[in-house]
N, C-alpha and C positions, 0 to 999 in steps of 0.2 A: 504493500500500500504506500509506504513512504517513498519507495523507489518510483512508483508511478507518479506520485505528486511532484517529486523532484524533476522527472522527465517532462512533465507538463509545464512546470515553472520555467524550465530551461528554454522551452519554446515560446511560452507566452510572455515572459518578462521582457525579452529584447523587443518583441513586437509592440508591447505596450509602451516601451521607451520610445520606439520609433513614432508611434501614433501621437504620444505626448509632444515630442519635438516638432512634429508637423503642425500640430495645433498651436504650440507655443510660437513657432516661427511666423505663421501666417496671422496669428492674433496680434502680433506686433506691427503688422503692416496696415497702412491706411488703404482705402479703396483705390486711391491713385497709384500706390505702390504695387498693389495686387494687379492692377491693370498693366503696370510697367513690366512685371514678371511675365504676364501673358503675352505682351508685345515682344519681349525678348525671345520667347519660344517661337513666335510666328516668324521673326526675322532671322532666326538662326540659320547658318549655312549647314544643311544636313549632309552635305558631301563629306565634311570632316567627321561628322558623327558616324557615318557609314564606314569610312576608312578606319576609324577607331575600332569599330565592331569587327572588321576584317582582321585587324591586328590582334584583337582579343582571341578570335578563333584560331589564328595561326599559333599563338602562344599555347593554347590548349592542345593542339596537335603535337607541338614540340614536347610538351609535358608528358603526353602519352608515350611518345617515342623514348623519352628519357627514362620513364618508368620501366620500360622493357629492358633497358641496360642493367637495371638493378635486379630484375627477376631472372635474367639469363644465367648468372653465375650460381644461382640456387638450383639450377636444373629445370627451370620452367620456361617452356616455349609458348608465349602468349601471342595470339594473333594481334597485329598492330591495330586492326579494325576494332577488336574487342577492347583494347586499351583506350582507344580514342572514344569509344562509346561509353566506357566505364567512367572516364573523366567527365564526359558530358552529363551523365546521370548523377555523378557525385556533386557537381556544382549545383545542379537542380535541387538535390537534397539539402545542400547547405543553406538554401533560401528558407527552408522549413525548420531544420534543426542545425544550429551552429556546430560546425565540425562533424556533422553526421555523414557528410559525403565520404570521409575516409573509410568508414565501415562499409558503405555502399560499394565503393570501388573494390574492396577486398572480397565482398560477397559475389560480385559479378564475375571476377576472374576465377573464383572458387567454383562457381556454378558451371561456367563455360570452358574453362581451361584447367580445371582441377588443381589450382594453386591452393595449398593449405592456407587457412585463414591467418595463422600466425606469420607465415612468410609474406603473404600479401600485405597484411597490415603492417608488418615490420618494415617492409620496403617503403611503404607510404609514410611511416613515421620518419624514416631516414630522409626521404624527400623533404618533408616538412621541417626537419631539423636543419637541413642545409639552407632551405628557403628562409627560415627564421634567422639564421646567421647573416644571410645577405641583407635581410631587413634591418638587423641590428647595425650592420655596416652603413647602410643608408641613413639610419637614425643618427649614427655618429657623425657622418658627413654633414647632415642637416644641422646638427648642434654646432658644428664647427663654423659653418658658413652663415648660419642664421640664428646664432645663440640667443641674442637679445629678444628676438621676436618669439621664438619657441618658448623661451623661459616665461615671458609675459603671458602667453596663451595658456600654458600648463598651470601657471600659478593661479589662474582663475578657476580651475577645476580640480586640481590635486594639491592639497596643502601638505607641507612636510610632515605634520603630525599624522595625517591619514596614511601617507605612504609608509612611514616607519611602522605604524600599527599593523597595517596589512602585511608588510614584509615579515614582521616578527611572528604573527599568527600563522602565516603560510609556512615559514620555516619550522615552527613548532609542530604543526600538523604533519608535515612531511617526515620529520624525525620520528614521531610516534608511529606513523604508518610503516616506515622502514624497519623499525625495531620489531614490530608485531609480525611483519611479513618475513623477516629473517629468522625469527625464533620458532614460529608456529609450525606444527606438523599436521595440522588439520587437512583432511582430504581436499577440501575446496581450495585451501591455500596452496597445496602441492600442485593441484591442477593449474592454478593461476601461475605458479612458478614455471611450470612446463610451458605454458602459453607465452609467458614473458621471455623465456629463453629463445623461443622461436622468433619472437619480435626482435630480440637482440641480434639473432643471426641474420634477420632481414636487414637490420640497420647496418650491420658489418658488411653486407653485400657490396657496398660502395667500394670498399678496400679490396674485395675479392675480384671485382670486375677488372678485366683487361682493357676496359675502355674508360678508365677513370678520367683521363683528360677530356674525352668526348662528353662525359657526364657533366663535368664542371664547365666546359665550354657552353653546353646547352643550358645550364643553369643561368649563367651570365646573360646568355641570349634571351632567355625567357624574361628575365627582369629588365633587360634593355628594351624589349618589346612592350612590357608593362608601362615603363616610363614614357616611351614614344607614343603609346596608345593614349595615355593621359595628356601628353603634350599636344597631340594632334587636336584633341577636343577643345583646347584653348582657342583655336582659330575659328571655332564655330560662331563665336560672338565678337563683334567689333570691339566691345568694351573690355574683352579679356585677351585679345590677340597680341597685345604689347607686353604681356606679363613676361618677366625675365625668367631664365631657366632656374636660378636658385629658388625663386618663389614656387615654380612648378614642382621642384624636388620636395620642398617643404610641404606643400599641399598634398602631393602624392604619398609621402611617407605617413602623414597623419591620417589621410583618407584610407590607406591600406590597413592601418590599425583598426579603424572603425569597422571595416568589412570583415576583418579576421575575427573580431570578438562579438559580432552581432549576426542577425539573420541577413547576411549579405549587405549590411549597411542601411537597411530599410529605415528611412526617416532620419537616421543619424548622419549618414554621409552628406546629404545636401546641407544639413544644419552646420556641420563642421566645416564644409567648404566655404559657406557664407562667412563664418566667423574667422577663418584663416585669411581669406582674401580681404576681409574688412581691415585686418591689421596692415594691409598694404594699400589702404585708401581706395579700395574697390567697394562700391555700394553693396549693401546686403541684398538688395533686390537682384543685382547682377550675379553675386556669388550664389544666391539661392537658385537662380535659373541655371547657372553653369553646373551646380551640383546635381540638380535634377536631370539635366540633359545627359550628363555623364553617367549617372546612376541608372536612369531608365534605359538608355541604349544598351548598356552592358547587361542589365537584368533581362531585357527582352532577348538578347543573344543567348543568355544562360537558359532561359525557358525554352526557346525554340530548339537549341542544341540539345538540351536534356531530353525533351519530349521525343525528338527524332531519334535520339540514341536508344531510348527505352523501346521505341517502336521497332527499330531495325535489329536490335540485338537477337531476338528469336529467329529472324529471317536469315541472318548471317551465320547462324549456328544450328540450322535445321538438322544437319547430319548428327550433331552431338545430342540433339534432343530426341531423335528418332530411335 
């Protein structure tokens, strides 16, 4: 019962936050400002939006190919088409359940290519670990080139007291969980240990691969496309087309964090974009319009890509299902 309540809250709370921020954002606007946001949508150059969507799809295909590089050293030959569709289905699931897509990907290759769940999930965790390191590097670069701006923005939302409190509580809980996990001989814990060892093996597949250089090249390529995708969207509005690249990196990094920790950034991403760009003297109406244009276009892409993937998976694997 408690687990079901937790799972429901994990889905509902980020959605409620998004709804609240949407209400809060538009409640602050006058009728004239709301009309201005509507006008910005109408006059946007959707050629750049479409180009950003194409770049987003390209990055997804490269991610699927990169995933196969991790699966191969573990003895698993996954069809590239299945990997591509698993990634599409995973992103669709992430819109509903934050980080739920990782499990979805592992389930799909387990069903169609007989990849054990622990290996599939382990390689996905390995991917995410590397991606998180890249994001940390981008955060570090952002802090170096835009320190004053980022510091002022975060200070409005995260006080030092809150940060220290959360850090101490998290470390304490992790320590307790580690000690219980290490000492216990309960059957359930032993099964979890076995599953975790499989995950660790999946993570270490990066170092077992003979294509390590290709993996890291594709990783940087994916993130380069992400940044380019975001940068291209800037040119969709005349009011944002002169934004400098350091500003783009700052907005991209903070926007990426909102997407990572919510249901695809619903409600949160446009609000954060407006607040970040406002720090650079760009009107909140413009920032809001830009945020929604960027978010809606990529969300539409995720929905179409995900639904097509779920639809095609059985057809591409008829022989395996028969």
